[in-house]
N, C-alpha and C positions, 0 to 999 in steps of 0.2 A: 451238408458240413461233411468235410473231408476227415479221416482218421489221422490222428497224431503220428508223428514219426518219430518221436524221441530225440529229435537234433533239430537244432536252430541256430543260425548265425555263429557257427563254430563251437556252440555249446550243446553237450549231451543233456537231455532233458529228461528228468526222471521223477519217481516219487518212491519213498520208502515209509511204510507204515504211516501214511498221512503227512509225511513231510517233503515238500518240494525240494529237488535238488538240482542244480546247475553245475555241471562238470566239463572239465577240459584238461586232457593229459597232453603232454608234449615232450620232446627231447631232441636231442642232436647227439652226435657220436660220443658216448661215454656220460652222457647226462640225461636223465629222465624226470619228469615233474607230473605231479597230479594237483589239480586245484579243485576245491568244492566248495559250493556256497549253498546256503541253506537260507533263501530269502525270508520265509515266513518265521524262521527261528532266530533271525538277525545274527547269523553264524557264518564264518568261513574260514578256511584253512589252505594252506599248500605245502605240498611235501616235495623237497628237491634231493635227489640222490646223484651220485658219481657213478652210476651202474647202467649198463646196457641190459637191463632185465625188468621184470614186472615189479620190482620192489617198491617204487613209488605207489602204485595202484594198490598192491597189497597193504602198504602202510596206510593209505588213505582209507581202506575199507575198515582196518582195525581202529583207527582214530573215530571213523563214523560210528562203528558199533559201540565204542565207549560213550560217545556224545549223545547218540540218539538210543534210548532205551526202546528196545522192541516191545511192541504190543503184542498182546496174545493174538496167535494166527489160527483161526479155526480150521483151516484147511492143511495146515502143516503136517499133521499126522497121516491123513489121507494122502498126500503127496509123496511123503517119505515111504509109505507103504507101496505106491506105485512104482517109484524109482527103485526100490529094492526088488520088486517083482520082474521089472524090465531088464535090470542088470542080470539077475540069475537067468532069465530067458534067454538073454543075448549070450551069456556063457554057454548055455546049453545049445543053442544054435535054432530054437524054436520060439518064435514070437507070437503071443496073442496080440493081434492087432487092434481089439477093441477098445484098448486103452490109449490108441493113438489118433491124432487128427489125420486128415487125407493127405497132408502135406508131409507129415511124419512116416505114414505108410508108404508114400512115394520114394522117401529117402531109403527106407529101409528095405532095399531089393535083397534077393537071395544072396547076391554077392557080398553086399555089405554086411548082412547078418552073419555069414561065413567068416569075414573078415573079423567082426567082433569076437566071434566064439574062439578063433584061433588066437586072438591076442589076449583075450581075458582068462580063458580056460586054464592056461599054464600058471596063472598066478595064485589059482586055488580058490576056496571060498573066502569071501570077506571077513575080516575080523570085525570091523564096524563099518556103517554107512551113517554119516551125520550130516545134517544141514549146516553149512556156514555162512549162509547168508540169503537173503531175498528181497526183491524190491518188485514194484509194479512197474510194467512196461507194455504199452500198446494192448491194453485190456487183458493181458496175461499176467502171471505171476513169475518172475525170473528168479530161479532159485538155483543155489550153488551147494554142492554136497563133497565131502570128503570120503573116499573109500580107502580104508586101511586093508592090506592084505599081509600075509607074512614075509613078502619079498618087495612089494611097493606101496607107495601111497598114490592115490588117483584122484583126480576131481571130475565131477560131473557138472555140466551146466544145462539147464533145461528151462523150456517155456511150458507152463502149465495153464490151459485154457480154464475158465470158470468153472466148467463141468468135469474138470479133473482129468482131461485127455492130454497127453503129452503132444505138443507141437515141435519141439527139439529135444534131444537128448544126445550130447556130446560127452565123450569121455577122453581125458588127457593126462598126461603125468603131472603131478603135482611138482612145484617149483623145486622142491628139494630133491625130486627124482630126475630132474632134467640133466 
């Protein structure tokens, strides 16, 4: 039996805290939409905006958070500690590779680590790093974090394996800082 891809017939297929989610985003010049269906919960909603930015997806995530009460997540604290450690190590330019999968190790070349360090170090120590969302995807936990520094707000998206190793760690500016 093959592994799931998280995509089928034009729909993103995912689950969050045991809730199946079917999702599709769309748009055209000046308009963006996000559609979410929760088949087991007999619930669906759509968000339409007249903006060329990620607002529809952001609003959909906020509605989802309101509608789906988060269950306790026994690995959230462990994963947050790893995210904080990796962020600090990337700032310093020295990465402990034991917390990374082989794919993540291949991504974090010496050049990539140097780029992260030269981009993150000038921002100073983070004031806070907090999880903003998570869902199960492809046997991994897809987690999102907000990093606040004195001058910028950043986002981190990560894929965390069941053993706690990171398979992906991407840092990008928060919508308000773009």
